[in-house]
Backbone as CSV, one residue per row, in Angstrom:
resi,resn,N_x,N_y,N_z,CA_x,CA_y,CA_z,C_x,C_y,C_z
1,MET,0.394,-1.016,-0.102,-0.034,-0.117,0.128,0.902,1.188,-0.103
2,GLY,0.409,2.040,-0.754,1.031,3.444,-0.649,0.821,4.023,0.634
3,ARG,1.417,5.255,0.636,1.364,6.494,1.862,-0.174,6.837,1.710
4,LEU,-0.948,7.205,0.626,-2.568,7.895,0.597,-3.370,6.661,0.141
5,LEU,-2.652,5.774,-0.979,-3.794,4.765,-1.471,-3.430,3.681,-0.827
6,GLN,-4.929,2.958,-0.285,-5.313,1.753,0.364,-5.760,0.770,-0.756
7,ILE,-4.841,-0.091,-0.443,-5.430,-1.747,-1.527,-6.651,-2.299,-0.639
8,ARG,-7.657,-2.523,-0.968,-8.474,-3.558,-0.247,-9.081,-4.559,-0.856
9,VAL,-9.346,-5.631,-0.361,-10.302,-6.880,-0.714,-11.426,-6.896,-0.800
10,SER,-12.310,-6.275,-1.883,-13.752,-6.277,-1.654,-15.049,-7.242,-2.108
11,ALA,-16.139,-6.865,-1.802,-17.251,-7.705,-2.213,-18.267,-6.535,-3.036
12,TRP,-18.695,-7.515,-4.269,-20.016,-6.548,-4.638,-20.875,-7.547,-5.237
13,THR,-22.312,-6.913,-5.382,-23.463,-7.759,-6.701,-22.889,-7.270,-7.796
14,TYR,-23.038,-8.302,-8.415,-22.797,-8.188,-9.661,-24.178,-8.027,-10.856
15,SER,-25.277,-8.204,-10.076,-26.212,-7.484,-10.848,-27.867,-7.648,-9.743
16,GLU,-27.941,-6.529,-9.667,-28.971,-5.730,-8.306,-30.363,-6.295,-9.120
17,ASP,-30.508,-6.975,-10.244,-31.903,-7.422,-10.862,-31.966,-8.559,-10.226
18,GLU,-30.855,-9.137,-10.508,-30.637,-11.191,-9.378,-31.045,-10.685,-8.042
19,VAL,-30.565,-9.757,-7.377,-30.719,-9.332,-6.216,-32.608,-9.344,-5.801
20,ARG,-33.335,-8.603,-6.798,-34.597,-8.349,-6.787,-35.304,-9.095,-7.091
21,LYS,-34.964,-10.055,-7.720,-35.695,-11.226,-8.439,-35.598,-12.778,-7.047
22,THR,-34.750,-12.386,-6.117,-34.277,-13.693,-5.561,-34.996,-13.234,-4.183
23,TRP,-34.859,-12.224,-3.712,-35.662,-11.615,-2.412,-36.688,-10.477,-2.707
24,PRO,-37.805,-10.736,-3.431,-38.714,-9.627,-3.873,-39.394,-9.067,-2.948
25,SER,-39.410,-10.003,-1.915,-40.619,-9.317,-0.693,-39.577,-8.227,0.252
26,LEU,-38.465,-8.369,0.435,-37.322,-7.645,1.122,-37.143,-6.746,0.264
27,TRP,-37.145,-6.847,-1.013,-36.668,-5.534,-1.878,-37.746,-4.531,-1.663
28,ASN,-38.614,-4.843,-1.562,-40.013,-4.398,-1.691,-40.126,-3.396,0.056
29,LEU,-39.926,-4.265,1.076,-40.029,-3.686,2.367,-38.463,-2.611,2.432
30,ALA,-37.698,-2.823,1.857,-36.582,-2.063,2.046,-36.714,-1.106,1.205
31,TRP,-36.905,-1.084,0.161,-36.620,0.027,-1.109,-38.082,0.242,-1.834
32,GLU,-39.355,0.614,-1.115,-40.512,1.011,-1.740,-40.100,2.110,-2.896
33,ASP,-39.569,2.916,-2.541,-39.067,3.882,-3.539,-37.776,3.874,-3.819
34,SER,-36.888,3.075,-4.712,-35.817,2.520,-4.958,-35.216,3.424,-5.403
35,SER,-35.902,4.175,-6.096,-35.026,5.367,-6.992,-34.150,6.267,-6.302
36,ALA,-34.332,6.316,-5.321,-33.373,7.162,-4.063,-32.215,6.323,-4.069
37,ILE,-32.026,5.388,-4.039,-31.091,4.134,-3.411,-30.089,3.857,-4.581
38,PRO,-28.736,4.360,-4.921,-27.636,4.653,-5.860,-27.517,2.963,-6.479
39,LYS,-27.491,2.276,-4.957,-26.672,0.753,-5.322,-27.461,-0.037,-4.425
40,LYS,-27.594,-1.192,-5.053,-29.187,-2.050,-4.235,-28.423,-3.043,-4.420
41,GLY,-27.582,-3.539,-3.829,-26.819,-5.217,-3.730,-27.334,-6.041,-2.575
42,VAL,-26.745,-7.154,-2.242,-26.601,-8.188,-1.182,-26.574,-7.239,0.082
43,MET,-25.565,-6.671,0.255,-25.186,-5.939,1.319,-25.747,-4.767,1.739
44,GLU,-25.833,-3.852,0.900,-27.010,-2.858,1.097,-28.537,-3.095,1.178
45,LEU,-29.138,-4.124,1.040,-30.597,-5.079,1.352,-30.135,-5.718,2.585
46,ALA,-29.049,-6.089,3.060,-28.978,-6.427,4.595,-28.904,-5.330,5.552
47,ASP,-28.114,-4.390,4.945,-28.199,-3.196,5.741,-29.490,-2.388,5.977
48,ALA,-30.092,-2.403,4.716,-31.660,-1.627,4.815,-32.431,-2.417,5.576
49,ILE,-32.565,-3.857,5.305,-33.755,-4.574,6.044,-33.356,-4.542,7.891
50,PHE,-32.081,-4.186,8.085,-31.934,-4.053,9.634,-32.166,-2.573,9.989
51,ASP,-31.853,-1.681,9.245,-32.451,-0.276,9.555,-33.845,-0.184,10.067
52,ALA,-34.303,-0.156,8.458,-35.695,-0.601,8.563,-36.464,-1.325,9.911
53,VAL,-35.929,-2.396,10.266,-36.448,-2.929,11.650,-36.344,-2.197,12.795
54,ARG,-34.996,-1.717,12.686,-34.711,-1.117,14.045,-35.038,0.434,14.065
55,ALA,-35.437,0.824,13.049,-35.840,2.339,13.139,-37.647,2.330,12.757
56,GLY,-37.916,0.917,13.298,-39.599,0.813,12.996,-40.420,1.577,11.755
57,LEU,-39.667,1.413,10.946,-40.157,1.849,9.103,-40.717,0.530,8.576
58,ILE,-40.894,-0.780,9.395,-41.707,-1.536,8.780,-42.370,-1.794,10.152
59,PRO,-44.015,-1.940,9.932,-44.833,-2.084,11.257,-44.357,-3.248,12.199
60,GLY,-44.664,-3.053,13.733,-44.183,-3.724,14.956,-44.575,-5.189,14.716
61,ASP,-45.662,-5.717,14.085,-45.874,-7.086,14.234,-45.039,-7.742,13.098
62,LYS,-44.944,-7.224,12.069,-43.650,-7.793,10.945,-42.376,-7.677,11.437
63,ALA,-41.746,-6.251,11.910,-41.045,-6.445,12.340,-40.447,-7.058,13.509
64,ASP,-41.533,-7.553,14.351,-41.074,-8.889,15.378,-40.743,-10.061,14.445
65,VAL,-40.943,-10.174,13.794,-41.051,-11.567,12.714,-39.611,-11.405,12.001
66,LEU,-39.167,-10.360,11.955,-38.066,-10.237,10.707,-36.888,-9.958,11.794
67,ARG,-36.977,-9.954,13.060,-36.420,-8.955,13.880,-34.682,-9.987,14.040
68,GLU,-34.925,-11.052,14.476,-33.777,-12.011,14.731,-32.925,-11.873,13.475
69,ASN,-33.112,-12.507,12.465,-32.858,-12.605,11.061,-32.271,-11.358,10.723
70,ALA,-33.020,-10.025,10.659,-32.598,-8.906,10.369,-31.164,-8.776,11.015
71,GLU,-31.198,-8.908,12.685,-29.942,-8.558,13.229,-28.936,-9.620,12.867
72,LYS,-29.485,-10.712,12.644,-28.118,-11.642,12.303,-27.411,-11.382,10.844
73,ALA,-27.968,-10.935,9.706,-27.859,-10.586,8.487,-26.803,-9.211,8.738
74,ASP,-27.183,-8.265,9.615,-26.528,-7.157,9.884,-24.863,-7.287,10.167
75,LYS,-25.074,-8.585,11.046,-23.617,-8.912,11.619,-22.562,-9.920,10.894
76,LEU,-23.886,-10.321,10.305,-22.640,-11.187,9.064,-22.486,-10.372,8.167
77,ARG,-22.945,-8.879,7.544,-22.700,-7.739,6.645,-21.361,-7.361,7.168
78,LEU,-21.477,-7.252,8.517,-20.256,-6.541,9.289,-18.970,-7.261,9.506
79,SER,-19.409,-8.654,9.761,-18.410,-9.319,9.493,-17.525,-9.929,8.311
80,ILE,-18.469,-9.655,7.169,-17.908,-9.892,5.738,-16.812,-8.854,5.629
81,GLU,-17.455,-7.044,5.666,-16.466,-6.316,5.494,-15.418,-6.048,6.411
82,LYS,-15.040,-6.669,7.614,-14.295,-6.808,8.362,-13.367,-8.051,8.197
83,ALA,-13.555,-8.936,7.384,-12.958,-10.053,6.942,-12.212,-9.411,5.440
84,LEU,-13.158,-8.748,4.768,-12.193,-8.240,3.800,-11.120,-7.008,3.947
85,GLY,-11.667,-6.343,4.647,-10.866,-5.465,5.357,-9.455,-6.087,5.768
86,ASP,-9.323,-6.993,6.657,-8.393,-7.777,6.913,-7.646,-8.638,6.415
87,TRP,-8.175,-8.760,5.247,-7.683,-9.107,3.985,-7.731,-11.018,4.249
88,ARG,-8.754,-11.117,4.299,-9.395,-12.338,4.648,-10.597,-13.161,3.727
89,PRO,-10.184,-13.323,2.257,-11.082,-13.244,1.707,-11.888,-14.637,1.176
90,GLY,-11.120,-15.662,1.853,-11.331,-17.110,2.592,-12.836,-16.703,3.691
91,ASP,-12.324,-16.232,4.486,-13.465,-15.912,5.695,-14.638,-15.433,4.779
92,ALA,-14.349,-14.220,4.347,-15.470,-13.594,3.688,-16.185,-13.920,2.911
93,ASP,-15.940,-15.144,2.086,-16.392,-16.384,0.881,-17.424,-16.771,2.080
94,LYS,-16.791,-17.449,2.930,-17.784,-18.088,3.732,-18.807,-17.625,4.703
95,LEU,-18.751,-16.513,4.676,-19.678,-15.626,5.358,-20.892,-15.023,4.270
96,THR,-20.698,-14.983,3.228,-21.309,-14.525,1.916,-22.262,-15.849,1.868
97,TYR,-22.311,-17.016,2.375,-23.239,-18.290,2.269,-24.181,-17.975,3.620
98,GLU,-23.386,-17.938,4.383,-24.487,-17.715,5.430,-25.336,-16.541,5.707
99,LEU,-24.983,-15.268,4.882,-25.564,-13.835,4.762,-26.732,-14.283,3.586
100,GLU,-26.417,-15.031,2.235,-27.449,-15.199,1.940,-28.501,-16.096,2.121
101,ASP,-28.179,-17.186,3.010,-28.896,-18.238,3.498,-29.802,-17.465,4.568
102,THR,-29.741,-16.335,5.189,-29.941,-15.491,6.251,-31.141,-14.832,5.461
103,LEU,-30.947,-14.365,4.159,-31.878,-13.530,3.374,-32.798,-14.300,3.366
104,ASP,-32.543,-15.105,2.900,-33.264,-16.288,2.257,-34.502,-16.549,3.308
105,ALA,-34.207,-16.742,4.147,-34.697,-16.808,5.597,-36.162,-15.691,5.862
106,LEU,-35.124,-14.636,5.573,-35.966,-13.545,5.862,-37.174,-13.249,5.044
107,GLU,-36.530,-13.834,3.720,-37.462,-13.555,2.476,-38.839,-14.107,2.873
108,ASP,-38.468,-15.505,3.672,-39.768,-16.596,3.577,-40.543,-16.027,4.216
109,SER,-39.832,-15.088,5.672,-40.763,-14.708,6.749,-41.705,-13.340,5.829
110,ALA,-40.920,-12.900,5.037,-41.558,-11.353,4.620,-42.691,-11.881,3.520
111,ALA,-42.405,-12.925,2.703,-43.175,-13.332,1.650,-44.604,-13.882,1.949
112,LYS,-44.478,-13.840,3.825,-46.230,-14.284,4.468,-46.860,-13.151,4.588
113,PHE,-46.387,-12.064,4.385,-46.989,-10.499,4.910,-48.201,-10.080,4.023
């Protein structure tokens, strides 16, 4: 790394359309007006659902159903970011599967609303 330029390992979503198709109920809960959000990937969805539950943007009964997995998704998102920042891409890769499985569980719950 240089004096001013930092090299990082990173993760990104290659297709926002796949995120919308994979987790449509979560997409709609997180981004009713998605035009205001510049990037809508997997990491951003985990963050948005956690924020919506925590901030009371999702009605109480629905938020209660989502809360545990929303918190888990946020912890996994942060763990992925930390692993990448610590140059541990293998650990980050393993965590991505856990995050996607957690979003699948959240989608199953949200689809029932």
